[in-house]
MARZATOR-289110 format. One record per residue: y, z, x negated of N, C-alpha, C in turn; residue in three letters. Coordinates in steps of 0.2 Angstrom, whole numbers, padded with zeros to 4 digits, always signed. Layout:
! MARZATOR-289110
YZXYZXYZXALA
...
! end
This chain:
! MARZATOR-289110
+0048+0075-0066+0047+0081-0063+0051+0086-0065MET
+0054+0090-0061+0058+0096-0064+0054+0102-0066THR
+0057+0106-0070+0054+0112-0072+0052+0116-0066GLN
+0056+0117-0061+0055+0121-0056+0049+0119-0052ASN
+0048+0112-0051+0042+0109-0048+0036+0111-0052THR
+0036+0110-0058+0030+0112-0062+0028+0119-0062GLN
+0033+0123-0061+0031+0131-0061+0028+0132-0054ILE
+0030+0129-0049+0027+0129-0042+0020+0127-0042CYS
+0019+0121-0045+0012+0118-0045+0007+0123-0048VAL
+0009+0126-0054+0005+0130-0058+0004+0137-0056ASN
+0008+0139-0051+0008+0146-0049+0004+0148-0043ASP
-0001+0144-0041-0005+0145-0035-0010+0151-0037TYR
-0012+0155-0032-0017+0160-0034-0023+0159-0030ARG
-0022+0157-0024-0028+0156-0019-0028+0149-0016ILE
-0034+0146-0014-0034+0140-0011-0031+0140-0004ILE
-0026+0135-0003-0023+0135+0004-0026+0129+0007LYS
-0026+0129+0014-0029+0123+0018-0023+0119+0021LYS
-0024+0112+0020-0019+0108+0023-0022+0103+0027ILE
-0019+0102+0033-0021+0097+0038-0018+0091+0037LEU
-0022+0085+0036-0019+0079+0035-0021+0074+0040ILE
-0016+0071+0044-0017+0067+0049-0015+0060+0047LEU
-0019+0055+0048-0018+0048+0046-0019+0043+0051CYS
-0016+0037+0050-0018+0031+0054-0024+0028+0051ASP
-0025+0029+0045-0031+0025+0041-0032+0029+0035ILE
-0039+0030+0034-0041+0034+0028-0048+0031+0025PHE
-0049+0032+0019-0055+0030+0016-0061+0032+0019PRO
-0066+0028+0020-0067+0022+0015-0063+0016+0017PRO
-0059+0016+0022-0055+0010+0024-0049+0010+0019ALA
-0045+0005+0020-0039+0004+0016-0034+0009+0016PHE
-0028+0008+0013-0023+0014+0012-0025+0020+0008ALA
-0026+0019+0002-0029+0024-0002-0024+0030-0004PRO
-0018+0030-0002-0013+0035-0004-0016+0042-0003ARG
-0018+0043+0003-0020+0049+0005-0027+0051+0002MET
-0031+0046+0001-0038+0047-0002-0037+0049-0009GLY
-0033+0046-0013-0032+0049-0020-0028+0056-0020TYR
-0024+0057-0015-0021+0064-0014-0027+0069-0013LEU
-0031+0067-0009-0037+0072-0008-0041+0073-0014CYS
-0042+0068-0018-0046+0068-0024-0043+0073-0029LYS
-0036+0074-0029-0033+0078-0035-0030+0084-0032TYR
-0029+0085-0025-0026+0091-0023-0030+0098-0024LEU
-0037+0097-0023-0041+0104-0024-0040+0107-0031PRO
-0039+0103-0036-0037+0105-0043-0031+0109-0043GLY
-0027+0108-0038-0020+0111-0038-0019+0116-0033LEU
-0025+0118-0030-0025+0124-0025-0024+0122-0018GLY
-0026+0116-0016-0025+0114-0009-0032+0111-0007TRP
-0035+0113-0001-0041+0110+0002-0039+0106+0008GLU
-0040+0099+0007-0038+0095+0013-0043+0095+0018PRO
-0040+0095+0025-0044+0094+0031-0041+0088+0034ILE
-0045+0082+0035-0042+0076+0037-0044+0074+0044VAL
-0040+0071+0048-0041+0068+0054-0038+0061+0054ILE
-0042+0056+0056-0039+0049+0055-0042+0045+0060SER
-0039+0039+0062-0042+0034+0066-0047+0031+0062GLU
-0053+0029+0066-0058+0025+0062-0056+0018+0062TYR
-0057+0015+0056-0056+0008+0054-0062+0006+0051ILE
-0066+0000+0053-0072-0002+0051-0072-0006+0044PRO
-0069-0002+0039-0069-0005+0032-0073-0001+0027GLN
-0075-0003+0022-0079+0001+0017-0076-0001+0010ASN
-0070-0002+0009-0067-0004+0002-0066+0002-0002ILE
-0065+0008+0000-0064+0014-0004-0069+0019-0003PHE
-0075+0017-0003-0081+0022-0001-0081+0028-0006ARG
-0079+0027-0012-0080+0033-0017-0075+0038-0015GLU
-0069+0036-0013-0063+0041-0011-0065+0045-0005LEU
-0069+0043-0001-0071+0047+0005-0075+0053+0003SER
-0078+0053-0003-0082+0058-0005-0078+0064-0007THR
-0072+0063-0008-0068+0069-0011-0065+0073-0005TYR
-0066+0071+0001-0064+0075+0007-0070+0075+0012CYS
-0074+0080+0011-0080+0080+0016-0078+0082+0023PRO
-0073+0086+0023-0071+0088+0030-0066+0083+0033ASN
-0069+0077+0035-0065+0072+0038-0067+0070+0045THR
-0063+0070+0050-0065+0068+0057-0062+0061+0058THR
-0066+0056+0060-0063+0050+0062-0063+0049+0070PHE
-0058+0046+0073-0058+0045+0080-0058+0037+0081ILE
-0063+0035+0085-0064+0028+0086-0061+0026+0093ASN
-0055+0023+0092-0051+0021+0098-0054+0015+0101TYR
-0055+0010+0096-0056+0003+0098-0063+0000+0097TYR
-0067+0002+0092-0072-0001+0089-0078+0000+0094GLN
-0082-0006+0095-0088-0006+0099-0092-0012+0097HIS
-0099-0012+0097-0103-0017+0095-0103-0023+0099ASN
-0101-0022+0106-0100-0028+0110-0093-0030+0110HIS
-0092-0037+0109-0085-0040+0108-0081-0039+0115ALA
-0084-0040+0120-0081-0040+0127-0078-0032+0128VAL
-0083-0028+0127-0081-0021+0128-0075-0019+0123VAL
-0076-0021+0116-0071-0020+0111-0064-0023+0114ARG
-0064-0029+0116-0058-0032+0119-0055-0027+0125THR
-0059-0025+0129-0057-0021+0135-0054-0014+0132PHE
-0057-0011+0127-0055-0005+0125-0048-0006+0121LYS
-0047-0011+0118-0041-0013+0114-0035-0013+0120TYR
-0036-0017+0125-0031-0018+0130-0030-0011+0133ALA
-0035-0007+0135-0034-0001+0138-0030+0004+0134PHE
-0032+0005+0127-0029+0009+0123-0022+0008+0122VAL
-0021+0001+0121-0014-0001+0119-0009+0001+0125PHE
-0011-0001+0131-0007+0001+0137-0007+0008+0138LEU
-0012+0012+0138-0012+0019+0139-0008+0023+0133ALA
-0008+0020+0127-0004+0023+0122+0003+0021+0123ASP
+0005+0015+0125+0012+0013+0125+0015+0017+0131PHE
+0012+0018+0136+0015+0022+0142+0014+0029+0142PHE
+0008+0032+0139+0007+0039+0140+0005+0042+0133PHE
+0006+0039+0127+0004+0042+0121-0003+0044+0120GLY
-0008+0039+0123-0015+0041+0123-0018+0043+0116TYR
-0016+0039+0111-0019+0040+0105-0017+0047+0102LYS
-0011+0049+0102-0008+0055+0100-0011+0061+0104ASP
-0012+0060+0110-0015+0065+0115-0022+0067+0113ARG
-0026+0062+0111-0033+0063+0109-0033+0066+0102MET
-0029+0064+0098-0029+0067+0091-0027+0074+0091MET
-0022+0075+0095-0019+0082+0096-0024+0087+0098THR
-0028+0085+0103-0034+0090+0105-0038+0091+0099LYS
-0041+0086+0096-0045+0087+0091-0042+0091+0085ILE
-0036+0090+0083-0033+0093+0078-0032+0100+0079ALA
-0030+0102+0085-0029+0109+0087-0035+0113+0086GLN
-0041+0110+0088-0047+0114+0086-0048+0115+0079ARG
-0046+0111+0075-0047+0112+0068-0042+0117+0065GLN
-0036+0117+0068-0031+0122+0066-0034+0129+0068ILE
-0037+0130+0074-0040+0136+0076-0046+0138+0071LYS
-0049+0133+0069-0055+0135+0065-0054+0137+0058SER
-0048+0134+0055-0046+0135+0048-0039+0138+0048HIS
-0038+0142+0042-0032+0145+0041-0027+0140+0038ASN
-0024+0135+0042-0020+0130+0040-0013+0132+0038ILE
-0011+0130+0032-0004+0132+0029+0001+0127+0031SER
-0001+0121+0031+0004+0115+0032+0001+0109+0035LEU
+0005+0105+0038+0003+0099+0041+0006+0093+0037ILE
+0002+0088+0035+0005+0082+0031+0002+0076+0036LEU
+0007+0072+0037+0005+0066+0041+0007+0059+0037THR
+0003+0054+0037+0004+0048+0033+0003+0042+0038SER
+0008+0038+0038+0008+0032+0043+0012+0026+0039SER
+0010+0020+0042+0013+0014+0040+0018+0012+0045HIS
+0018+0015+0051+0023+0013+0056+0025+0019+0060ARG
+0021+0022+0065+0023+0028+0068+0017+0033+0069PHE
+0012+0030+0072+0006+0034+0074+0003+0037+0067PHE
+0001+0043+0066+0001+0049+0071+0007+0054+0070PRO
+0013+0052+0069+0018+0056+0068+0019+0061+0074LEU
+0019+0058+0080+0020+0063+0086+0015+0068+0086ARG
+0008+0067+0085+0003+0072+0084+0005+0078+0080THR
+0007+0075+0074+0009+0080+0068+0015+0084+0071ALA
+0020+0081+0074+0026+0085+0076+0024+0090+0081HIS
+0020+0088+0086+0018+0092+0092+0014+0099+0089THR
+0010+0097+0084+0006+0103+0081+0010+0107+0077LEU
+0015+0104+0073+0019+0108+0069+0023+0113+0073SER
+0026+0111+0079+0030+0115+0083+0026+0120+0087GLN
+0020+0118+0089+0016+0123+0093+0013+0129+0089LYS
+0012+0127+0082+0008+0132+0078+0013+0135+0073ASN
+0019+0133+0073+0025+0135+0068+0022+0134+0061ASN
+0020+0128+0060+0018+0126+0053+0023+0121+0050LEU
+0024+0121+0043+0028+0116+0040+0025+0109+0041PRO
+0030+0104+0042+0028+0097+0043+0031+0093+0037LEU
+0026+0089+0034+0028+0084+0029+0026+0077+0032VAL
+0031+0073+0032+0029+0066+0034+0030+0061+0029VAL
+0024+0057+0028+0024+0052+0022+0024+0045+0026ASP
+0029+0041+0024+0029+0034+0027+0028+0029+0021LEU
+0022+0026+0021+0020+0021+0016+0023+0015+0017ARG
+0025+0013+0023+0029+0007+0025+0033+0009+0030ASP
+0039+0006+0031+0043+0007+0037+0045+0000+0040ILE
+0046+0000+0047+0047-0006+0050+0053-0010+0047ILE
+0058-0007+0045+0064-0010+0042+0063-0015+0036GLU
+0057-0014+0033+0056-0017+0027+0053-0024+0028GLN
+0051-0026+0034+0048-0032+0035+0053-0037+0038PHE
+0052-0044+0035+0057-0049+0038+0055-0051+0045PRO
+0049-0051+0047+0047-0053+0054+0044-0047+0057GLY
+0039-0049+0061+0035-0044+0065+0029-0042+0062ASN
+0029-0042+0055+0022-0040+0051+0020-0033+0053GLU
+0024-0029+0055+0022-0022+0056+0017-0022+0063HIS
+0017-0027+0067+0013-0027+0073+0007-0032+0071ILE
+0001-0029+0071-0005-0032+0068-0007-0038+0073SER
-0006-0038+0079-0009-0043+0084-0003-0046+0088LYS
-0004-0052+0089+0001-0055+0094-0001-0053+0101LYS
+0005-0052+0105+0004-0051+0112+0002-0057+0116PHE
+0004-0063+0114+0003-0069+0118+0005-0075+0113THR
+0002-0081+0115+0003-0087+0111+0010-0090+0112ASP
+0014-0087+0117+0020-0090+0119+0025-0086+0114ARG
+0028-0090+0110+0032-0087+0104+0038-0083+0107VAL
+0042-0086+0112+0048-0082+0114+0046-0076+0118TRP
+0040-0076+0121+0038-0070+0125+0035-0065+0120LEU
+0032-0067+0115+0029-0063+0109+0035-0059+0106ASN
+0041-0063+0105+0046-0060+0101+0050-0055+0106ARG
+0050-0056+0112+0053-0051+0117+0049-0044+0117ILE
+0042-0045+0118+0038-0039+0118+0038-0036+0111LEU
+0038-0039+0106+0038-0036+0099+0044-0032+0098ALA
+0050-0035+0101+0056-0031+0100+0056-0025+0104GLY
+0053-0025+0110+0053-0019+0114+0049-0014+0111ILE
+0043-0016+0108+0039-0011+0105+0042-0008+0099LEU
+0045-0012+0095+0049-0010+0089+0054-0005+0090THR
+0058-0006+0095+0063-0001+0097+0060+0005+0099LYS
+0055+0005+0103+0052+0011+0105+0049+0015+0099LYS
+0046+0012+0094+0043+0015+0088+0048+0018+0084LEU
+0054+0014+0083+0059+0017+0079+0062+0023+0082LEU
+0063+0023+0089+0066+0029+0092+0062+0035+0091ARG
+0055+0034+0092+0050+0040+0092+0050+0042+0085GLN
+0050+0037+0080+0049+0039+0073+0055+0044+0071ARG
+0061+0041+0072+0067+0045+0070+0068+0052+0073ASN
+0065+0052+0079+0065+0059+0083+0061+0064+0079PHE
+0055+0062+0076+0051+0066+0072+0054+0068+0066VAL
+0057+0063+0062+0060+0063+0056+0065+0069+0055LEU
+0069+0069+0061+0074+0074+0060+0072+0081+0060LYS
+0065+0083+0063+0063+0089+0063+0058+0091+0057ASP
+0056+0085+0053+0052+0086+0047+0055+0091+0042ALA
+0051+0095+0039+0053+0099+0033+0054+0095+0027ASP
+0050+0090+0026+0051+0085+0020+0048+0078+0022ALA
+0051+0073+0020+0049+0066+0021+0048+0063+0014VAL
+0042+0060+0013+0040+0057+0007+0040+0049+0008THR
+0041+0045+0003+0041+0038+0004+0040+0035-0003THR
+0040+0028-0003+0037+0024-0009+0041+0021-0013VAL
+0048+0020-0012+0052+0017-0016+0059+0019-0015SER
+0064+0018-0020+0071+0020-0019+0074+0017-0013PRO
+0072+0011-0011+0075+0008-0005+0073+0011+0001TRP
+0067+0013+0001+0064+0017+0007+0068+0024+0008HIS
+0069+0027+0002+0072+0034+0002+0079+0033+0005VAL
+0083+0028+0003+0090+0027+0005+0090+0025+0013ALA
+0085+0021+0015+0085+0020+0022+0083+0026+0026MET
+0078+0030+0024+0076+0035+0028+0081+0041+0028LEU
+0085+0041+0023+0090+0047+0023+0095+0046+0029LYS
+0095+0041+0032+0099+0040+0038+0097+0044+0044GLN
+0090+0046+0044+0087+0049+0049+0084+0056+0047PHE
+0084+0058+0041+0081+0064+0039+0085+0067+0033ALA
+0085+0073+0032+0089+0076+0027+0085+0077+0020THR
+0078+0079+0020+0075+0080+0014+0070+0075+0013ASN
+0072+0069+0010+0068+0063+0009+0067+0063+0001VAL
+0061+0062-0001+0059+0062-0008+0055+0056-0010GLN
+0055+0054-0016+0052+0048-0018+0045+0050-0021LEU
+0040+0047-0019+0033+0048-0022+0030+0041-0022VAL
+0030+0038-0028+0028+0031-0028+0020+0031-0027TYR
+0018+0025-0025+0011+0023-0025+0009+0023-0032ASN
+0003+0022-0034+0001+0023-0041-0006+0020-0042GLY
-0009+0022-0048-0015+0020-0050-0020+0026-0052PHE
-0026+0026-0051-0031+0031-0053-0032+0031-0060ASP
-0030+0036-0064-0031+0035-0072-0038+0035-0074PRO
-0043+0037-0069-0050+0037-0071-0053+0030-0070GLU
-0049+0026-0067-0052+0019-0065-0049+0014-0069LEU
-0042+0014-0069-0038+0008-0071-0036+0010-0078PHE
-0039+0007-0083-0038+0007-0090-0039+0001-0093VAL
-0036-0001-0099-0036-0007-0102-0043-0008-0105HIS
-0046-0014-0104-0052-0016-0108-0051-0023-0111LYS
-0053-0024-0117-0053-0030-0120-0059-0034-0118LYS
-0058-0039-0113-0064-0043-0111-0062-0051-0112ILE
-0066-0054-0116-0066-0061-0118-0068-0065-0112ILE
-0064-0070-0110-0066-0074-0105-0065-0082-0106ASN
-0070-0086-0103-0070-0093-0105-0065-0097-0100SER
-0062-0093-0095-0057-0096-0091-0050-0092-0091GLU
-0045-0096-0090-0038-0092-0090-0037-0091-0082PHE
-0037-0085-0080-0037-0083-0073-0031-0080-0071LYS
-0028-0082-0066-0022-0079-0063-0025-0076-0056ILE
-0024-0069-0056-0027-0065-0050-0023-0062-0046THR
-0024-0062-0039-0021-0058-0034-0026-0055-0030TYR
-0024-0048-0029-0029-0045-0024-0025-0042-0018THR
-0026-0044-0012-0023-0041-0006-0021-0047-0001GLY
-0018-0045+0004-0016-0049+0009-0009-0052+0008ARG
-0008-0058+0011-0002-0061+0011+0003-0059+0017LEU
-0001-0058+0023+0003-0056+0029+0007-0062+0032MET
+0011-0065+0028+0015-0070+0029+0018-0073+0023SER
+0020-0080+0023+0023-0083+0017+0030-0080+0016ALA
+0033-0078+0022+0040-0075+0021+0040-0068+0018GLY
+0035-0065+0018+0034-0058+0015+0031-0059+0008LEU
+0026-0063+0007+0023-0064+0000+0023-0071-0001ARG
+0027-0074-0005+0028-0081-0006+0025-0084-0012ASP
+0019-0087-0012+0017-0090-0019+0020-0097-0021PRO
+0024-0100-0017+0027-0106-0018+0029-0108-0025SER
+0033-0103-0028+0035-0104-0035+0030-0105-0040LEU
+0024-0101-0039+0019-0102-0043+0015-0108-0042LEU
+0014-0110-0036+0011-0117-0034+0015-0123-0037PHE
+0022-0122-0036+0026-0128-0039+0025-0128-0047GLU
+0025-0122-0050+0024-0122-0057+0018-0125-0059ALA
+0012-0123-0056+0006-0126-0058+0005-0133-0056VAL
+0009-0136-0051+0009-0143-0050+0012-0147-0055SER
+0018-0144-0057+0022-0147-0063+0018-0147-0069ASN
+0015-0142-0071+0011-0141-0077+0005-0146-0077LEU
+0002-0147-0071-0004-0151-0071-0001-0159-0071HIS
+0004-0160-0068+0007-0167-0069+0009-0169-0076ALA
+0011-0164-0080+0013-0165-0087+0007-0164-0092SER
+0001-0164-0089-0006-0163-0093-0006-0157-0097ASN
-0002-0152-0096-0002-0145-0100-0008-0141-0098GLN
-0011-0142-0092-0016-0138-0090-0021-0142-0086ILE
-0028-0140-0085-0033-0143-0081-0037-0138-0078GLU
-0040-0140-0072-0043-0135-0068-0050-0132-0071PRO
-0053-0135-0076-0059-0133-0079-0058-0126-0082LEU
-0052-0125-0085-0051-0118-0088-0045-0114-0085THR
-0041-0117-0081-0035-0114-0078-0037-0113-0070PHE
-0037-0106-0068-0039-0105-0062-0034-0100-0058ARG
-0033-0100-0052-0029-0096-0048-0034-0093-0043ILE
-0035-0086-0043-0040-0083-0039-0037-0078-0034GLN
-0039-0078-0028-0036-0073-0023-0042-0069-0020PHE
-0042-0063-0020-0046-0059-0016-0043-0056-0010TYR
-0044-0059-0004-0040-0058+0001-0044-0059+0008THR
-0040-0059+0014-0044-0060+0020-0043-0067+0023ASP
-0047-0068+0028-0047-0075+0031-0040-0078+0033ASP
-0036-0074+0036-0029-0076+0038-0025-0078+0032GLU
-0026-0074+0027-0022-0076+0021-0025-0083+0018SER
-0031-0084+0018-0034-0090+0015-0032-0096+0019VAL
-0030-0095+0025-0028-0101+0029-0021-0103+0026LYS
-0017-0098+0025-0010-0099+0022-0010-0102+0016ILE
-0015-0099+0011-0015-0101+0004-0018-0108+0004LEU
-0023-0110+0008-0026-0117+0008-0021-0122+0010SER
-0017-0120+0015-0012-0125+0017-0006-0126+0012SER
-0004-0121+0009+0001-0122+0004-0002-0125-0003MET
-0008-0123-0005-0011-0127-0010-0011-0134-0009ALA
-0013-0136-0003-0014-0143-0002-0007-0147-0002ALA
-0002-0143+0000+0005-0146+0000+0007-0147-0007GLN
+0005-0143-0012+0007-0144-0018+0002-0148-0023TYR
-0003-0150-0019-0008-0154-0022-0012-0150-0028HIS
-0013-0144-0027-0016-0140-0032-0023-0136-0030ILE
-0025-0139-0024-0031-0136-0021-0037-0135-0026SER
-0038-0139-0031-0043-0139-0036-0042-0133-0041LYS
-0036-0130-0041-0035-0125-0045-0036-0118-0042TYR
-0037-0118-0035-0037-0112-0032-0044-0109-0029VAL
-0046-0103-0030-0052-0100-0028-0050-0094-0023ASP
-0053-0094-0018-0052-0088-0013-0059-0084-0012CYS
-0059-0078-0013-0064-0073-0012-0063-0068-0007PHE
-0068-0065-0004-0068-0059+0000-0065-0053-0004ASP
-0063-0048+0000-0061-0042-0003-0067-0039-0006TYR
-0066-0035-0011-0071-0032-0015-0070-0024-0015VAL
-0075-0020-0016-0074-0013-0016-0069-0011-0022SER
-0065-0005-0021-0060-0003-0026-0064-0002-0033ASN
-0070+0000-0033-0073+0001-0039-0074-0005-0044GLN
-0074-0011-0040-0075-0018-0044-0068-0020-0046LYS
-0062-0018-0044-0056-0021-0045-0054-0020-0052ILE
-0055-0014-0056-0053-0014-0063-0056-0019-0067PRO
-0062-0021-0066-0065-0026-0071-0062-0033-0069ASP
-0061-0034-0063-0058-0040-0061-0051-0041-0064ILE
-0047-0036-0064-0041-0036-0067-0041-0037-0074LEU
-0046-0034-0078-0046-0034-0085-0049-0041-0087ASN
-0053-0044-0083-0056-0051-0084-0051-0056-0083GLU
-0045-0054-0081-0040-0059-0079-0035-0060-0085SER
-0031-0066-0085-0026-0067-0090-0019-0065-0088SER
-0018-0066-0081-0011-0065-0078-0013-0062-0071VAL
-0009-0056-0070-0010-0053-0063-0004-0055-0059LEU
-0005-0057-0053+0000-0060-0049+0002-0055-0043LEU
+0009-0055-0043+0012-0050-0038+0016-0055-0033LEU
+0015-0055-0027+0018-0059-0022+0023-0055-0018LEU
+0029-0058-0018+0034-0055-0014+0040-0060-0012THR
+0046-0058-0011+0051-0063-0010+0058-0059-0011ASN
+0063-0063-0011+0069-0060-0013+0072-0056-0008LYS
+0074-0050-0010+0077-0045-0005+0084-0045-0004SER
+0087-0049+0001+0094-0050+0002+0096-0050+0009ASN
+0093-0046+0013+0095-0045+0020+0090-0044+0025GLY
+0091-0044+0031+0086-0042+0036+0081-0047+0037ASP
+0081-0053+0035+0076-0058+0036+0072-0059+0029LYS
+0072-0054+0025+0068-0054+0019+0065-0047+0018THR
+0059-0047+0014+0056-0040+0013+0061-0036+0009PRO
+0060-0029+0010+0064-0024+0007+0060-0019+0004GLN
+0061-0017-0002+0059-0011-0006+0051-0010-0006GLY
+0047-0016-0005+0040-0015-0005+0037-0015-0012ILE
+0034-0009-0013+0031-0008-0020+0023-0006-0018MET
+0019-0011-0018+0012-0010-0016+0008-0006-0022THR
+0003-0004-0020-0002+0000-0025-0004-0005-0031THR
-0004-0011-0030-0007-0016-0035-0002-0017-0041LYS
+0004-0016-0040+0009-0017-0046+0007-0011-0051ILE
+0005-0005-0049+0004+0000-0053-0003+0000-0056PHE
-0008-0003-0053-0014-0004-0055-0014-0010-0061GLU
-0010-0015-0059-0009-0020-0064-0006-0018-0071TYR
-0001-0013-0070+0002-0011-0076-0003-0006-0080MET
-0007-0003-0077-0012+0002-0080-0017-0002-0084ALA
-0019-0008-0082-0024-0011-0086-0021-0016-0092VAL
-0014-0015-0092-0010-0019-0097-0011-0026-0098GLU
-0011-0029-0092-0011-0037-0092-0005-0039-0090LYS
-0003-0045-0092+0004-0048-0090+0005-0049-0082PRO
+0010-0046-0080+0012-0046-0073+0017-0052-0071VAL
+0015-0056-0067+0019-0062-0064+0021-0060-0057LEU
+0028-0058-0056+0030-0057-0049+0034-0063-0047CYS
+0032-0066-0041+0036-0071-0038+0036-0070-0031VAL
+0041-0071-0028+0048-0073-0031+0051-0067-0032ARG
+0055-0067-0038+0059-0061-0040+0062-0057-0034ASN
+0061-0051-0032+0064-0047-0027+0071-0045-0028ASP
+0073-0045-0034+0080-0043-0036+0081-0036-0034GLU
+0076-0032-0034+0076-0025-0032+0072-0021-0036GLY
+0068-0016-0032+0064-0011-0035+0059-0014-0040CYS
+0055-0019-0038+0050-0022-0042+0052-0025-0048LEU
+0058-0029-0048+0061-0032-0054+0063-0026-0059GLU
+0066-0021-0056+0068-0015-0061+0062-0012-0064GLU
+0057-0010-0060+0051-0007-0063+0047-0011-0068THR
+0046-0018-0067+0043-0022-0071+0047-0022-0078ILE
+0054-0023-0077+0058-0023-0083+0057-0016-0087ARG
+0058-0011-0084+0058-0004-0087+0051-0002-0090GLU
+0046-0005-0088+0039-0004-0090+0037-0009-0095THR
+0041-0014-0096+0039-0020-0100+0032-0023-0098ARG
+0031-0024-0092+0024-0026-0089+0024-0033-0088SER
+0029-0037-0088+0029-0044-0087+0035-0047-0085GLY
+0035-0051-0080+0041-0055-0078+0042-0055-0070ILE
+0048-0054-0068+0049-0056-0061+0053-0062-0061ALA
+0050-0068-0058+0053-0074-0059+0057-0077-0053ALA
+0062-0080-0054+0066-0082-0048+0067-0090-0048GLY
+0065-0093-0054+0065-0100-0055+0059-0103-0057GLN
+0057-0109-0055+0051-0112-0057+0050-0113-0065VAL
+0056-0114-0068+0055-0115-0075+0053-0108-0079GLU
+0055-0103-0076+0053-0096-0079+0046-0095-0078GLN
+0043-0097-0072+0036-0097-0071+0032-0101-0076VAL
+0034-0107-0077+0031-0112-0082+0031-0109-0089GLU
+0036-0107-0091+0037-0104-0098+0032-0098-0099LEU
+0032-0094-0094+0028-0088-0094+0021-0089-0095PHE
+0019-0094-0090+0012-0096-0090+0010-0099-0096LEU
+0014-0104-0099+0012-0107-0105+0011-0102-0111MET
+0016-0097-0111+0015-0092-0117+0009-0088-0116GLU
+0007-0086-0110+0001-0082-0109-0005-0087-0110LYS
-0005-0093-0108-0010-0098-0109-0012-0099-0116TYR
-0006-0100-0120-0007-0101-0128-0010-0095-0131ALA
-0009-0089-0128-0012-0082-0131-0019-0082-0129GLU
-0021-0084-0123-0028-0084-0121-0032-0089-0125TRP
-0029-0095-0126-0033-0101-0130-0034-0098-0137LYS
-0030-0094-0140-0030-0092-0147-0035-0086-0147GLN
-0035-0081-0142-0039-0075-0143-0045-0074-0138THR
-0044-0078-0132-0049-0077-0127-0047-0072-0122GLY
-0042-0069-0123-0039-0064-0118-0032-0063-0119TYR
-0029-0059-0114-0021-0058-0115-0021-0050-0115THR
-0015-0048-0118-0014-0041-0117-0006-0040-0117HIS
-0004-0036-0112+0003-0034-0112+0005-0027-0115GLN
+0010-0027-0119+0012-0021-0123+0017-0017-0118LYS
+0014-0014-0113+0018-0010-0109+0021-0004-0112VAL
+0026-0001-0109+0028+0006-0111+0023+0011-0107ASP
+0018+0014-0111+0013+0018-0108+0016+0024-0105ARG
+0021+0027-0108+0024+0033-0106+0027+0032-0099GLN
+0030+0027-0098+0033+0025-0091+0028+0024-0086LYS
+0023+0020-0088+0018+0018-0084+0014+0024-0082VAL
+0013+0029-0086+0009+0035-0085+0012+0039-0079GLY
+0018+0039-0078+0021+0043-0073+0019+0041-0066GLN
+0016+0035-0065+0014+0032-0059+0006+0034-0058PHE
+0004+0038-0062-0003+0041-0061-0004+0044-0054SER
-0010+0043-0051-0011+0047-0045-0011+0055-0046ARG
-0014+0057-0051-0014+0064-0053-0007+0067-0053SER
-0002+0063-0056+0005+0065-0057+0008+0066-0050GLU
+0006+0061-0046+0009+0061-0039+0006+0067-0035GLN
+0000+0069-0036-0003+0075-0032+0001+0081-0034ALA
+0003+0081-0041+0007+0087-0043+0014+0087-0039LYS
+0017+0081-0038+0023+0081-0034+0022+0084-0027GLN
+0017+0082-0024+0015+0084-0017+0014+0092-0017TYR
+0010+0094-0022+0008+0101-0022+0015+0105-0023ALA
+0020+0103-0027+0026+0106-0028+0030+0106-0021GLY
+0030+0101-0018+0033+0101-0011+0030+0106-0006ILE
+0023+0106-0006+0019+0110-0002+0021+0118-0003PHE
+0021+0119-0010+0022+0126-0012+0028+0129-0010GLN
+0034+0124-0010+0040+0127-0008+0041+0128-0001ARG
+0037+0124+0003+0037+0125+0010+0033+0131+0013LEU
+0028+0133+0009+0023+0138+0012+0025+0145+0009VAL
+0026+0149+0013+0027+0156+0011+0021+0159+0008LYS
+0021+0161+0002+0015+0164-0001+0015+0172+0000THR
! end
């Protein structure tokens, strides 16, 4: 952080109000804005949030930090038939008429009139609700900051589209292509008018600079109040992954599975003490179960449901190796620049990180600079790493990675809130 930024952060005199528009907000997933709301009030900013309602309860504790939050229920209903009808209606109305943005704009405009809003921040993984934020910024002459947690260009397939349009592969590909072009065109139109754009990795910054002039890097990170190292003795050697796969092309565990298969065949490990555990969703379990059977290691693999964010630190600290799934970044058909929250939480608890397959990009560089583990591109590397940590666990009952704490500390959520506060302060006339 530069000296000028630090001065701006510390130079507030009164509380200013910021309107945050999200596609998803705690207690549902996507904690980036939730953690920002936790630390912004201490920096002179009061958040007022409007978000789409998503029926999840993973980050319940984060929702308490922003009591002024409005959720819009576009799809959810207790009756499955009604819910399906609502989804079809909203999708078509949104595609042709911008329905979701129109509804959010009306609600947000009332909030702007009720509060003395100084700035608008919008956060999205695709496009919605960027158009709402742009419309309100123009109408009310307010600075606009756009945060993109993910971008369409990072995905090797159509993972940015959550549901299939049809079971016909060729038709689904055509429809997905049409929607993707529309989303990119709309997103880039908003970006050119944004006063600042923030995103999550150096690759994302470079990509978005094609469409916006003021693009800044604000990494994802860890909450320093939750994710700390604890020495926990365990009777099992556990390799742990928390999160979705989405697709094997995006997050590929095959290198790990092959290594475990080889180690089992050579009698170096056995399933009574050596476990691979996934905390994930049902669709990911299907992919994992199929791949584990393919490598004949199903007896080593345990799959569990998602747990609340409050339970994650202990799960990580009870583990021996923390698994980061990705794939090599070398073209349009591979993932690009993805740096999920879990890598920073892994580093904060000081457990060995195993990244497979080596992305040969941002993740590899971060793991190397923080000394937090290995980004492996060959099965032999995985085997050697696992055996080294396995030997440590057998000797002590736990593992500990001697990370560079100063470099890991820069990924704290409180530090990132200071980055945002500096951006806001420069854009708002005091």
